[in-house]
C-alpha positions, -999 to +999 in steps of 0.1 A: -451+329-604-422+337-627-400+309-628-369+327-630-377+352-600-354+347-569-381+341-538-374+341-500-376+308-479-412+319-467-424+321-503-409+288-512-423+271-481-457+284-489-454+271-526-443+236-513-463+231-482-436+229-459-427+253-430-400+278-432-381+262-406-381+228-426-367+246-457-338+261-434-330+229-419-327+213-452-306+239-463-284+236-431-282+196-435-272+203-474-302+188-485-313+220-505-290+245-520-302+282-525-294+300-557-281+328-542-274+341-503-274+377-494-247+392-474-270+392-444-272+356-447-307+353-465-315+325-492-328+330-525-344+305-542-357+294-578-391+276-570-383+252-601-351+242-587-361+237-551-389+216-566-366+196-584-342+191-554-373+181-531-382+156-558-346+138-559-346+134-520-378+110-522-372+074-524-385+058-554-409+031-549-398-001-566 
């Protein structure tokens, strides 16, 4: 997948192994931030950025 291409919430969910509803919930809760939201309210994402945001959510083992 082209890392500069904006993808849908469903594509993000499939790529990271989470449900579309989980990605949407994380967005609502401010845990994930899309690159762009269309006038119709649909989020568009960069996969590399989502992966980094998810990585930052994980607690680090000490």
